[in-house]
N, C-alpha and C positions, 0 to 999 in steps of 0.2 A: 563650149556648150551651145553658143549661138548657132554654130553651123549645124549641130545635131538637131536643134529646135527647128530651124528652117527646113531641113531635109524631112523631118517628121511631119511638119505642117503641110508640106507638099503632098506626101503620101496620104496623110489622114484627110486632107482636103478632097482628094479624089474619092476616098471612102465615103465622106460626107455627101458628095454629089450623087453617088450611087444610092446611098441610103435615103437621101431626100426624094429621089424619084419614086421610091417605093411608097412614100407617104401620099402620092397622088392617087393611088388605087389600092387602098388597104383591103378591100373586099377580095380582090383577085389574089393578092399576096397571102392573105390569111387562108383562103380556101386551098391554095396550092400547098402551103405549109402543113395544114392539117392532114391532107391526103398523103403527103410525103411521110409524116410521122407515123400514120397508121400503116402504110404499106411497108415501111422499114421494119415495123415491129409485129407483123402478123404472126410470126413463128415463136414469139416469146410466150412465156407461161400466161401472162396477163392477156396477151393478144388472142391466144387460143381460148381462154376462159370466157372472153367477151366477144368472140366472133368477128375479129378484125378482118378476116378474109371476106366477109360478106358486106363490108362497109365500102360504099362507093361515093358517098356524099355526106354532108353535115347531118341531114335528117337521119340517115342510117346510123351515124355515130351516136346521136342522141338516143336512138332507139336501143342500141346495143350496150351503151355505157351510161349508167345512172350517175348523177352527181353524188359525190361522196367526200368525206373528210379523210384525215390521215389514217384513222383506225381501219378503214376499208383497205388501205394500202399496206398497213403494217405487216401482215403475214408475208406479202411479197418482198417487202424491204428486208425482213428478217432472213429470208432465203438468200437475198443478195448480200447481206452482211456476212453470211457464213461462206461466201465465195462462190455460190451457185451462179452460173452464167445464164444469160438470156431469160431472165425472170421478168423484168419490166422493159428492158431495151435490148436490142441486138448488140448495141455498142457496150463495151465493158464499162463498169462503174469504176472511175478513177479515184474517187473519194466521196465522202458524205459531209454535208454541212450539218451542224448540230444546232438544234433550237428546242425550246420547251414545248411540251405537248399539253393536251387538255387534262391529263392525269399526271401521275408522278413519273411516268416513263417519257424520256425526251424523244424528240423526233429526229430521225436521220434522213436527210434528203439526198438522194443520189445525184452525183455530178458525173457527166460524161465529157468526152472531148468536145462534142458539139456545144454543150452548155458552157464549157470553159471558153470556147471561141466566142460565144455570144457575150460573155462577161468582158472579154478583151476588147471586142469591137465597141461596146457601149462606153467602156472606160476610156478608150482612146478618143472617142467622139466628145465625151464630156470635157476632157482636157483641151481638145482642139477648140471647141466653142468658147470655153472659158478664156483661153489665150487670145482669141480674136477680140474679146471685149476688154481684156486686161493684159495689154502687151508686156507688162513687166512681171507677169506671173512666174516666169522661170528665171528671173534675174538673180534670185538668191536661192537659199536652201528651202526644201519643202518639209513640212512637219505633218506626218500622217499617223494617227493613233488607231491601231487595229488590234484585234485579238488573234491568237495563233491560228493559222490555216491548218495546222496539224497538231492535234491535242492527244491523239492516241490512235489505236488501230482496232478494228473489229475482229471477231473470231476468224474471219476469212482473210485477215491480214490487209484489209483495206483501210487507209488512213481516214480520219474524220477530224473536223475542226470548224472554225467560225467562218461564216460567210464574208465578214469584213476582211479577214485575212486572205480569202480567195480573191476578193476584188482587188486588194492591194497587189497580190501576185499577178493579177491580170493587167496591171499597168505596164506600159512599155519599159524595157530594160533601162533606158536612159533616164526615165522618170524615177524608177526605183533607185537608181544610183544617186539621184538628186535629193532623195529623202535623207534627212539628217540622222534618223534613228536606225541603228542596226536592227535587223529583224529579231535578234535574240531578246531585245527589250520586251517584245510582246509576250515572251514566255515567263516573265516575272509574275509570280502568283499574287504576292501581297500588293494590293492596289495602291496603298499610300506610298510604298517604296517604289512601285512602278511609276507613279505620277511624278514623284520627286526626281527619279532618274531621268524621265523624259524631259523635264524642265531644266534639270542640271545640264543636260547635253544641249538642249535647244536654245537656252539663253546665251550660250557662247557663240551662236551662229546668227547670220543675217537671214531671217525667215521671210520668204515672200509669199508662201501659200501655207495655209493651215487647214487640214481636212480631217474630219472624223464624223461618223454618222450622227451621234447624239450631242446636241449643244450642251447638255449637262456635263458631259465629259470635258468640254472646253472650259467651262466655269470651274470645275474642280481643279483642272491643271493650273489655271492662273491664280486661283486662291491658294493652292499649295505653294506656288512659287513666291507669292507675296508673304505668306505666313512663315516661310522658311528662307527669306531672302538673305539673311546674314550667313546662313550655312551654305547656300548656293553660291553666293559671292566668294566665300572663302574657298569652296571647292574649285571654282573657276580660276581663282588666283593661283592655287597650289597644284592644279591638275589632278585632283583627287575626287573620290566619291565617299562621302561621309560613312563611317563604319556603323552608324546607328541604324541604318536602313537594312532590313533583311533581304539582301540581294544574293542569289546563288553565286558561289565562288567562281564558277566558270564564266558567267556573264560579267561579273565584276572585273575579273582578270582581263578579259578581252577588251572591255571598254576602257579601263585605266591605261592599257597599252596604247590606245588610240588618242588619249586625251593629253594635250600639252598644257603647261602652265600658261596662263593668259592674264598677267597682272593688269594690262591696259584695259581689257574688257571688264575685269572685276572692278577697276576704279571707275569706269564709266557707269556701271550698274549701281555702284554705291552712290555716285553723284545723283543719279536719277531718283533713287530711293529717298535720299535726303531732301532733294528739291521738291518732290511731289508728295512725300509722306507715304508713298506706297510704290511697289514695283509693278508697273502696268505695261502690257504689251504695246499699247499705242505709243509708249515712250521707248521701250527697248527693242521693238521691231518696227522701225519707221519704214522699212521697205515692204511691209506686208501689203499685198494687193487684194487678197480675196480670202474669205472663209468659206469652206464647203461643209455643209451639214444639213440634216433634215430640218425643214421648216414647217411641215404640215402636221396635222393631228395634235395630240396633246403634248408631244415633245417640243413643239414650237412655242409653247407658252412662255418658256424662259428666254426666248431670243432677245427680248428687250434688255435683259440683264447684261448682255454682251456690250452694250453701249458704254457702260461705266468703265469697262476695261479697254475697249478697242476704239472708242469714239463713235459719234453718231454717223459719221460718213463712211464707215467701213462696210463695203458691200459683202453680202452673204448670198451664196447661191445654193439652192437645194441640190443634194447629191443624186436625187432621183428616187422614184418609188421602187424600192428593192426589199427583198426578204430573203430568208434562207432558201426559199423555193425558187426564186428567179430575180433577175434585175430587169425592170420592165419599162422604165421611162427615161427620157433624155431631156432634162431641163436645158434650155438655151438662153435663159434670161435670169438676172438677179431678182427680178420682180416675182413675188408669189412663190408657190412651191410646185406648180404644175410642170409636167414634162411631156414630151411627145411619146406616145405609146410605141414601143418597139414591135411593130407588126411582123418583122422578119424573124424574130427569135422564138416567140411562144404564140399559141393560139388562145384567144380570149373569148369568153362568153360573159354576159352581164344580165343580172336580174334586178329590176327596179327595187329600190329599198322598200317601197310600200308593199311589195308583193313577196317579200322573202319568206313570210309565214304561210303563203298560199300553197295548197297541195299541187296546183298546176300553174306555176307562175309564168309570166311572159319571159322569154329568154332572147336576148338580142346579141348580135355580133357587134364588133366595134364600128362597123359602117352604119349602124342603125341607131346610134346613141344621140341623145338630145343635150344641147348645151345647158348647163345649170342643173341638170338632174344628177341624182346620186344612185349608185348601183352597188350591189354585191358582185364581187369578181369570182369567176370560175375559170380555172387555169389548166391548160394542157401544155406540157413542156416536152422537149426532145430528150429529157433525162428520165422520163418515166412517170410523170404525174398526169393522170387522165381524168378530165372533168373534176378537178380537185377544188374543193371549196376552201379557199384560203382564209375565209372569214374576215375579209376586209371590206370596208365601205370606201368607195372612191367617187369623186365628183368630176364631171366633165366641165373644164374651165374654158373651153374653146376648141379650136381646131387649127392644125398646121396642115396646109393643103387640105386633104380630106380626112386626115388622121386625127383622132381625138387627143387633146391635151388633158391628161388626168392628174388629179392631185389626191393624195391620201387624206381621208377624213378621220377615220377611227377604225379600231377593231370592231368586228361585228357582234354577233350574238354571244352573250354571256362571257365577254372578255373585257377587261379594263387594261389600260396601258398608259403609264405616266412617263417612264423613262426607257421603255423597251422591254419591260419585264413580262408583258402579256399574261397577266394573271387570269386564269380560267375559274369559273364558278365551281367546277368540279374539284379543283385544287383547294378552294376555300372550304368546301363541305368536308372534304377528307381531313384537312388540317384541323378544322374545328372539332370534328369527332374525336380525333386523337388527343387534342389538347384538353377536352373535357375529361377524358379518362385520366390524363396525367395530373390535372389540377383537382380532380374529384369534385367538380362543380359543373352543372349543366344549365346554360341559359334556356329559358323558355322560347325565346326568339332571338335571332341575330341576323345581321347583314353587314356587308363590307362596302365602304365608300372610298373610291380613289380621290384623294384630295389633291387635285392637280396643282393648285396654287402653292401648296406647302410641300409638294413632292413627297407625300407620305400616304399611308392607308390608315383610315379610321374604321374600327370595328365596333358596331353598335350591339349591345347585349341587353336583354331584358330578363329579369328573374321573376319567379312566381311569388314573390313576397318573402322568400327565405332570406335569412340574415347571412349575407355574403361578406366576408371581411376583405380588407385590402390585400392581405398577403395572398389569399386565394386568387383574387383578380389579377395580381401581378404574375402569379404562377401561370394562370390561364393565358395571359398575353405573351409571356416568354415562350410557352410551349407552342402557341399558335405561330409565333414568329419562326421558331426553330423548324416546325413542320413545313411551313411555306418554303423555307430555304431548301429543305430536303426534297420537296415535291416539284419545285420549279427552279431549274438551274440559273435562269436569267434573273429571277427575283433575287436569288442568293448573290449573284455577281453585282447587281445594282446596289444591294445593301452593303456588300463588302466594300465597294468603291465610294459609298456614301452619296451616290447620285440619287438614291432613294433613301429618304430619312426614316428614322425609327417609327414604327406604327404606334398608334394609341388605341386604347380600349375605352369606349364611351358607354357608361352605364346609363340606361334610359329609364325614364319615369314608368311606373306600372301602367299598363294600358296603352303604351306607345304603339305597339304593333296593331292592336285593334283599331286605333284611331287612323292609322295609315290605311288599313284595309277598308274602313268605312269611307274614307275620303276617296279612295279609288272607285268604290261602288257608286258614290254620289256623282262621280264624273262620267258615269254611263257604263261602267263595267257590270258584268253579271257575276253573281256570287258563285255560280257553278264553274265559271271560267277564270276566277281570280287566281293569279299566280304571283306569289311574293318574289320580288326581284332581290335576290340575295347579294348581288354585286352590281354596282353602278357608280356613276360619278355625281349622283344627286345627293347633296348634303342634307343632314337632318336639321330641323329647327333647334336653335340653341336652347329654347325653353324646355325641350324634352330631355335634355341631358342633365343628369344629376351629379356625375363625377367623370373626370377624365383620368385614366390610368396610363402612365407612361412606363417605358422600360426601366426608367430610373425611379424617381419618387412620384407617387400619385398626387394629383391636385384636385381640390373640389371645384365644382363649376357653379358659379352663382352662389345663392344663399341656401340652396336646398341641401 
């Protein structure tokens, strides 16, 4: 392996040198890239509809193509889904990445060979830079937790799946071979069984790198290992996989065939568990050099919890600003979450956060940004996204050469995000409307709050004085939860894996909503412009809550 690592480092080192030079002149690189994307796709359906043939510069592009969200692109994507060629790009669509949309319909993001190549390049560079700072990174096995890159096929026979699976497949082949988990593990649907299986396999190995986008996934893994330590130790000793976990027969058979009895490792794990009273990765993976996960936005809130399991000195490096739409930055430090903007892969425009509601906001290129300022990102990609409002807020943390270092701050308008679920206010409105019918009760006012500290949602409801019983409230909450899972595939996944905790329903004091509105008006708002914020991260005052209803038993709040 050391020979392969050295050879790869030499090749990737030359790639880094070329990539680094591009960062010295991002304006030229970006302008050249934009015109190349436009010229290549002039004859596509989108290109013809938006006059690509008349575009000679950025000003023309902005004139011909308005900023838009996914719903503007959906009709074109649906044509591509059905197998029609040259809709968004001249290049064939090789697959779609799948993510939640602003309504119940998920978003399918096209992937071409060029976008795949961009993923491969940034992934290679991430490992290269991490290895320079952590020379023992590849000394043991690597544990990466991803979702399947292929989860199904569209009507046009084009595969679709998770962006994390695509990025995993973008790793160099020798790195994929160093990963301890067979790819089939990603296809286990039951999250508890999947996490048990991951740790059953990984605890038998000397792990030197652990990587997965969401830190909450890491916490669930180590908690499951500790909570089921006796079972895992027994499986490692006997070379088995416990029958109580619902694992597909084909996956179980393949894995068991690869697993050997390992009494020595089992004895070591048992000794560690007895010595420390818990099974902790800082004890059973002493060769672990680095954790790779997201550190920015709300998902980074739980990072401090890793110290309990991995120790205070364990370095954590952000994997980079990435989404189903694109992989966009390259972190080259364990400090913070910022990364170098990949100016060679996608074209970027930025709207100052303070101007996002303006009818004619200022729009900047990456060469015009100011350090410390926050912006909404507008994205153009070689895979067919044109002036796409990704609805993310990013901050400029500094510069590398002349290229911005960006860090993800939060989702933008009308979206909350605790663990990656990206809940949209439209989904809350639709889910609540359906839940009211199912429960046969209708709140006079309601709003949702993303409780980041507790990794759960709280839904505030106020009634007009009608006598509402606990059974109806529990029915309303259960229906709301069920509807959200149906409307948002990522909310459903995060709930199934328990990275997102069960929601609660908070019954509010009569007059709560009016008091909120009055407070907003006293702060300088106009009554004709007041707009209730139905979804946010701002909690309600405890004194306004009369009862808290849980999916299990309801509990009273205070003495009211």
